[in-house]
TORKOL-4160 file (C-alpha; in steps of 0.2 Angstrom, whole numbers, padded with zeros to 4 digits, m for minus):
256
<pt num="1" X="m0031" Y="0013" Z="m0085"/>
<pt num="2" X="m0030" Y="0008" Z="m0067"/>
<pt num="3" X="m0014" Y="0006" Z="m0055"/>
<pt num="4" X="m0014" Y="m0007" Z="m0042"/>
<pt num="5" X="m0005" Y="0002" Z="m0028"/>
<pt num="6" X="m0001" Y="m0012" Z="m0017"/>
<pt num="7" X="0001" Y="m0031" Z="m0022"/>
<pt num="8" X="0013" Y="m0045" Z="m0017"/>
<pt num="9" X="0018" Y="m0053" Z="m0034"/>
<pt num="10" X="0030" Y="m0064" Z="m0025"/>
<pt num="11" X="0018" Y="m0072" Z="m0014"/>
<pt num="12" X="0011" Y="m0090" Z="m0016"/>
<pt num="13" X="m0004" Y="m0090" Z="m0027"/>
<pt num="14" X="0003" Y="m0077" Z="m0038"/>
<pt num="15" X="0022" Y="m0081" Z="m0041"/>
<pt num="16" X="0018" Y="m0098" Z="m0048"/>
<pt num="17" X="0011" Y="m0089" Z="m0064"/>
<pt num="18" X="0016" Y="m0071" Z="m0062"/>
<pt num="19" X="0017" Y="m0068" Z="m0081"/>
<pt num="20" X="m0001" Y="m0074" Z="m0083"/>
<pt num="21" X="m0006" Y="m0064" Z="m0067"/>
<pt num="22" X="0001" Y="m0048" Z="m0075"/>
<pt num="23" X="m0006" Y="m0052" Z="m0092"/>
<pt num="24" X="m0023" Y="m0054" Z="m0085"/>
<pt num="25" X="m0022" Y="m0038" Z="m0076"/>
<pt num="26" X="m0016" Y="m0028" Z="m0091"/>
<pt num="27" X="m0031" Y="m0036" Z="m0101"/>
<pt num="28" X="m0042" Y="m0030" Z="m0087"/>
<pt num="29" X="m0036" Y="m0012" Z="m0089"/>
<pt num="30" X="m0022" Y="m0011" Z="m0076"/>
<pt num="31" X="m0007" Y="m0002" Z="m0082"/>
<pt num="32" X="0004" Y="m0002" Z="m0066"/>
<pt num="33" X="0008" Y="m0012" Z="m0051"/>
<pt num="34" X="0017" Y="m0008" Z="m0035"/>
<pt num="35" X="0026" Y="m0024" Z="m0028"/>
<pt num="36" X="0027" Y="m0022" Z="m0009"/>
<pt num="37" X="0041" Y="m0030" Z="0002"/>
<pt num="38" X="0037" Y="m0036" Z="0019"/>
<pt num="39" X="0053" Y="m0044" Z="0024"/>
<pt num="40" X="0072" Y="m0042" Z="0020"/>
<pt num="41" X="0073" Y="m0059" Z="0012"/>
<pt num="42" X="0062" Y="m0054" Z="m0002"/>
<pt num="43" X="0069" Y="m0037" Z="m0007"/>
<pt num="44" X="0080" Y="m0044" Z="m0021"/>
<pt num="45" X="0065" Y="m0054" Z="m0028"/>
<pt num="46" X="0053" Y="m0039" Z="m0028"/>
<pt num="47" X="0066" Y="m0027" Z="m0035"/>
<pt num="48" X="0070" Y="m0040" Z="m0049"/>
<pt num="49" X="0052" Y="m0042" Z="m0054"/>
<pt num="50" X="0051" Y="m0023" Z="m0055"/>
<pt num="51" X="0067" Y="m0023" Z="m0065"/>
<pt num="52" X="0060" Y="m0035" Z="m0078"/>
<pt num="53" X="0043" Y="m0026" Z="m0081"/>
<pt num="54" X="0042" Y="m0008" Z="m0086"/>
<pt num="55" X="0025" Y="m0006" Z="m0077"/>
<pt num="56" X="0030" Y="m0014" Z="m0061"/>
<pt num="57" X="0039" Y="m0004" Z="m0047"/>
<pt num="58" X="0045" Y="m0010" Z="m0030"/>
<pt num="59" X="0046" Y="m0005" Z="m0011"/>
<pt num="60" X="0058" Y="m0010" Z="0003"/>
<pt num="61" X="0051" Y="m0013" Z="0020"/>
<pt num="62" X="0048" Y="m0024" Z="0035"/>
<pt num="63" X="0030" Y="m0028" Z="0039"/>
<pt num="64" X="0025" Y="m0026" Z="0058"/>
<pt num="65" X="0022" Y="m0045" Z="0059"/>
<pt num="66" X="0040" Y="m0047" Z="0054"/>
<pt num="67" X="0048" Y="m0034" Z="0066"/>
<pt num="68" X="0054" Y="m0046" Z="0079"/>
<pt num="69" X="0064" Y="m0056" Z="0065"/>
<pt num="70" X="0073" Y="m0040" Z="0058"/>
<pt num="71" X="0080" Y="m0031" Z="0073"/>
<pt num="72" X="0095" Y="m0025" Z="0062"/>
<pt num="73" X="0086" Y="m0018" Z="0048"/>
<pt num="74" X="0088" Y="0001" Z="0053"/>
<pt num="75" X="0085" Y="0017" Z="0043"/>
<pt num="76" X="0102" Y="0016" Z="0035"/>
<pt num="77" X="0099" Y="m0001" Z="0028"/>
<pt num="78" X="0082" Y="0005" Z="0021"/>
<pt num="79" X="0090" Y="0021" Z="0014"/>
<pt num="80" X="0104" Y="0011" Z="0005"/>
<pt num="81" X="0091" Y="m0001" Z="m0003"/>
<pt num="82" X="0082" Y="0014" Z="m0011"/>
<pt num="83" X="0096" Y="0018" Z="m0022"/>
<pt num="84" X="0089" Y="0006" Z="m0036"/>
<pt num="85" X="0079" Y="0016" Z="m0048"/>
<pt num="86" X="0063" Y="0005" Z="m0047"/>
<pt num="87" X="0062" Y="0007" Z="m0028"/>
<pt num="88" X="0049" Y="0021" Z="m0026"/>
<pt num="89" X="0043" Y="0018" Z="m0008"/>
<pt num="90" X="0047" Y="0013" Z="0009"/>
<pt num="91" X="0036" Y="m0001" Z="0017"/>
<pt num="92" X="0026" Y="m0009" Z="0021"/>
<pt num="93" X="0028" Y="m0004" Z="0039"/>
<pt num="94" X="0017" Y="0001" Z="0053"/>
<pt num="95" X="0009" Y="m0006" Z="0068"/>
<pt num="96" X="m0003" Y="m0021" Z="0070"/>
<pt num="97" X="m0010" Y="m0023" Z="0088"/>
<pt num="98" X="m0024" Y="m0035" Z="0082"/>
<pt num="99" X="m0012" Y="m0050" Z="0079"/>
<pt num="100" X="0003" Y="m0044" Z="0089"/>
<pt num="101" X="0014" Y="m0056" Z="0079"/>
<pt num="102" X="0029" Y="m0045" Z="0085"/>
<pt num="103" X="0032" Y="m0037" Z="0101"/>
<pt num="104" X="0024" Y="m0019" Z="0101"/>
<pt num="105" X="0040" Y="m0010" Z="0106"/>
<pt num="106" X="0049" Y="m0019" Z="0092"/>
<pt num="107" X="0035" Y="m0014" Z="0080"/>
<pt num="108" X="0037" Y="0004" Z="0085"/>
<pt num="109" X="0056" Y="0004" Z="0084"/>
<pt num="110" X="0055" Y="m0004" Z="0066"/>
<pt num="111" X="0041" Y="0009" Z="0061"/>
<pt num="112" X="0052" Y="0023" Z="0067"/>
<pt num="113" X="0066" Y="0017" Z="0057"/>
<pt num="114" X="0055" Y="0017" Z="0041"/>
<pt num="115" X="0049" Y="0035" Z="0045"/>
<pt num="116" X="0067" Y="0041" Z="0047"/>
<pt num="117" X="0071" Y="0033" Z="0030"/>
<pt num="118" X="0056" Y="0040" Z="0022"/>
<pt num="119" X="0060" Y="0057" Z="0028"/>
<pt num="120" X="0078" Y="0056" Z="0023"/>
<pt num="121" X="0075" Y="0050" Z="0005"/>
<pt num="122" X="0059" Y="0059" Z="0002"/>
<pt num="123" X="0050" Y="0043" Z="m0003"/>
<pt num="124" X="0032" Y="0039" Z="0002"/>
<pt num="125" X="0029" Y="0028" Z="0017"/>
<pt num="126" X="0017" Y="0013" Z="0015"/>
<pt num="127" X="0008" Y="0011" Z="0031"/>
<pt num="128" X="m0001" Y="m0004" Z="0038"/>
<pt num="129" X="m0011" Y="0000" Z="0054"/>
<pt num="130" X="m0023" Y="m0011" Z="0063"/>
<pt num="131" X="m0030" Y="m0008" Z="0081"/>
<pt num="132" X="m0016" Y="0004" Z="0083"/>
<pt num="133" X="m0023" Y="0021" Z="0077"/>
<pt num="134" X="m0016" Y="0032" Z="0092"/>
<pt num="135" X="0001" Y="0025" Z="0092"/>
<pt num="136" X="0002" Y="0026" Z="0073"/>
<pt num="137" X="m0002" Y="0044" Z="0072"/>
<pt num="138" X="0009" Y="0048" Z="0087"/>
<pt num="139" X="0024" Y="0041" Z="0078"/>
<pt num="140" X="0020" Y="0049" Z="0061"/>
<pt num="141" X="0019" Y="0066" Z="0070"/>
<pt num="142" X="0035" Y="0064" Z="0079"/>
<pt num="143" X="0047" Y="0078" Z="0075"/>
<pt num="144" X="0060" Y="0073" Z="0062"/>
<pt num="145" X="0071" Y="0079" Z="0048"/>
<pt num="146" X="0063" Y="0081" Z="0031"/>
<pt num="147" X="0045" Y="0080" Z="0024"/>
<pt num="148" X="0035" Y="0065" Z="0026"/>
<pt num="149" X="0021" Y="0058" Z="0015"/>
<pt num="150" X="0014" Y="0042" Z="0011"/>
<pt num="151" X="m0001" Y="0031" Z="0010"/>
<pt num="152" X="m0012" Y="0022" Z="0023"/>
<pt num="153" X="m0014" Y="0006" Z="0013"/>
<pt num="154" X="m0029" Y="m0006" Z="0014"/>
<pt num="155" X="m0039" Y="0007" Z="0024"/>
<pt num="156" X="m0050" Y="0000" Z="0037"/>
<pt num="157" X="m0048" Y="0012" Z="0051"/>
<pt num="158" X="m0060" Y="0026" Z="0058"/>
<pt num="159" X="m0065" Y="0042" Z="0049"/>
<pt num="160" X="m0056" Y="0051" Z="0063"/>
<pt num="161" X="m0040" Y="0042" Z="0059"/>
<pt num="162" X="m0043" Y="0046" Z="0040"/>
<pt num="163" X="m0045" Y="0064" Z="0044"/>
<pt num="164" X="m0029" Y="0065" Z="0054"/>
<pt num="165" X="m0019" Y="0055" Z="0041"/>
<pt num="166" X="m0026" Y="0067" Z="0027"/>
<pt num="167" X="m0021" Y="0082" Z="0038"/>
<pt num="168" X="m0003" Y="0075" Z="0038"/>
<pt num="169" X="m0003" Y="0074" Z="0019"/>
<pt num="170" X="m0006" Y="0056" Z="0017"/>
<pt num="171" X="m0016" Y="0047" Z="0004"/>
<pt num="172" X="m0029" Y="0033" Z="0008"/>
<pt num="173" X="m0029" Y="0017" Z="m0002"/>
<pt num="174" X="m0045" Y="0007" Z="m0003"/>
<pt num="175" X="m0045" Y="m0012" Z="m0006"/>
<pt num="176" X="m0058" Y="m0025" Z="m0010"/>
<pt num="177" X="m0064" Y="m0024" Z="0008"/>
<pt num="178" X="m0075" Y="m0009" Z="0003"/>
<pt num="179" X="m0086" Y="m0021" Z="m0007"/>
<pt num="180" X="m0090" Y="m0032" Z="0008"/>
<pt num="181" X="m0108" Y="m0032" Z="0014"/>
<pt num="182" X="m0102" Y="m0028" Z="0032"/>
<pt num="183" X="m0091" Y="m0014" Z="0027"/>
<pt num="184" X="m0103" Y="0000" Z="0029"/>
<pt num="185" X="m0092" Y="0012" Z="0040"/>
<pt num="186" X="m0078" Y="0010" Z="0027"/>
<pt num="187" X="m0090" Y="0013" Z="0013"/>
<pt num="188" X="m0095" Y="0030" Z="0022"/>
<pt num="189" X="m0077" Y="0034" Z="0024"/>
<pt num="190" X="m0073" Y="0030" Z="0006"/>
<pt num="191" X="m0086" Y="0042" Z="0000"/>
<pt num="192" X="m0079" Y="0056" Z="0009"/>
<pt num="193" X="m0060" Y="0054" Z="0005"/>
<pt num="194" X="m0055" Y="0069" Z="m0006"/>
<pt num="195" X="m0053" Y="0064" Z="m0024"/>
<pt num="196" X="m0035" Y="0070" Z="m0025"/>
<pt num="197" X="m0030" Y="0058" Z="m0010"/>
<pt num="198" X="m0038" Y="0042" Z="m0016"/>
<pt num="199" X="m0029" Y="0026" Z="m0022"/>
<pt num="200" X="m0035" Y="0009" Z="m0025"/>
<pt num="201" X="m0026" Y="m0008" Z="m0022"/>
<pt num="202" X="m0029" Y="m0027" Z="m0021"/>
<pt num="203" X="m0016" Y="m0032" Z="m0008"/>
<pt num="204" X="m0016" Y="m0047" Z="m0019"/>
<pt num="205" X="m0016" Y="m0062" Z="m0016"/>
<pt num="206" X="m0027" Y="m0057" Z="m0001"/>
<pt num="207" X="m0044" Y="m0049" Z="0001"/>
<pt num="208" X="m0052" Y="m0053" Z="m0016"/>
<pt num="209" X="m0067" Y="m0041" Z="m0019"/>
<pt num="210" X="m0085" Y="m0045" Z="m0023"/>
<pt num="211" X="m0089" Y="m0054" Z="m0034"/>
<pt num="212" X="m0072" Y="m0064" Z="m0033"/>
<pt num="213" X="m0073" Y="m0068" Z="m0015"/>
<pt num="214" X="m0066" Y="m0085" Z="m0010"/>
<pt num="215" X="m0053" Y="m0084" Z="m0024"/>
<pt num="216" X="m0035" Y="m0080" Z="m0024"/>
<pt num="217" X="m0035" Y="m0061" Z="m0027"/>
<pt num="218" X="m0025" Y="m0055" Z="m0042"/>
<pt num="219" X="m0021" Y="m0037" Z="m0047"/>
<pt num="220" X="m0034" Y="m0039" Z="m0061"/>
<pt num="221" X="m0047" Y="m0039" Z="m0048"/>
<pt num="222" X="m0043" Y="m0020" Z="m0044"/>
<pt num="223" X="m0056" Y="m0017" Z="m0058"/>
<pt num="224" X="m0070" Y="m0024" Z="m0047"/>
<pt num="225" X="m0065" Y="m0013" Z="m0032"/>
<pt num="226" X="m0063" Y="0002" Z="m0044"/>
<pt num="227" X="m0081" Y="m0001" Z="m0051"/>
<pt num="228" X="m0089" Y="m0002" Z="m0034"/>
<pt num="229" X="m0080" Y="0013" Z="m0028"/>
<pt num="230" X="m0085" Y="0023" Z="m0043"/>
<pt num="231" X="m0103" Y="0019" Z="m0040"/>
<pt num="232" X="m0101" Y="0023" Z="m0022"/>
<pt num="233" X="m0094" Y="0040" Z="m0025"/>
<pt num="234" X="m0106" Y="0044" Z="m0040"/>
<pt num="235" X="m0092" Y="0045" Z="m0053"/>
<pt num="236" X="m0089" Y="0036" Z="m0069"/>
<pt num="237" X="m0077" Y="0021" Z="m0069"/>
<pt num="238" X="m0066" Y="0031" Z="m0081"/>
<pt num="239" X="m0065" Y="0046" Z="m0070"/>
<pt num="240" X="m0061" Y="0036" Z="m0055"/>
<pt num="241" X="m0047" Y="0026" Z="m0064"/>
<pt num="242" X="m0039" Y="0042" Z="m0071"/>
<pt num="243" X="m0040" Y="0051" Z="m0054"/>
<pt num="244" X="m0032" Y="0037" Z="m0044"/>
<pt num="245" X="m0019" Y="0034" Z="m0057"/>
<pt num="246" X="m0015" Y="0052" Z="m0057"/>
<pt num="247" X="m0014" Y="0052" Z="m0038"/>
<pt num="248" X="m0002" Y="0037" Z="m0038"/>
<pt num="249" X="0010" Y="0046" Z="m0050"/>
<pt num="250" X="0009" Y="0062" Z="m0039"/>
<pt num="251" X="0013" Y="0053" Z="m0023"/>
<pt num="252" X="0025" Y="0040" Z="m0031"/>
<pt num="253" X="0034" Y="0054" Z="m0042"/>
<pt num="254" X="0049" Y="0042" Z="m0045"/>
<pt num="255" X="0037" Y="0032" Z="m0055"/>
<pt num="256" X="0031" Y="0046" Z="m0066"/>
């Protein structure tokens, strides 16, 4: 059984029929879902969905695109929100210098708050990074109190960045982008990720994999990504599903 380690069940395209979305995913062999928060206003909704479903968990976080709008969401606020038993991670957070929808200094300040909260709680950090590899690594390597672990979600960065993230103890999550024809470099990296650090995700409702491109992405589609990834790595679909699900539970131990 697969686990979709990153999806947005509260986003348009999914929330209108979330019961059907979850039913179709379960029928496709998906046994767990991590609902990701991107802004403060949705925390309650994401947590409520996790509360209502035994196989759904939640995170609390501020996406880098939203950093300008959340200057008061500090580490203490994040830490307080993790008290709920279904909150198993902090994020999505990070740096996005491709779109620059928020000021870079504000993105960095927000990211730092999430890192502090993750260290304080021991919960995994869900990291978004785009065109910001150096600064992302620099912030992750800053001295802080407590251990830090997490996942680089929807990985599209360089092999060098993957190596650095792995050395820091992070996991790498592969989305449907790996199935795209122009994703040769990502495919090479996906082959090389150690088996015990690999996760799969949809980032639904975005980034539907081949052969579902052009459709609203659903968590059920993680099966297509997993099938492609298994063939890429030369393992059976069952082995890849078991490995990535075990990895999810090892990283997000609060969900075990």
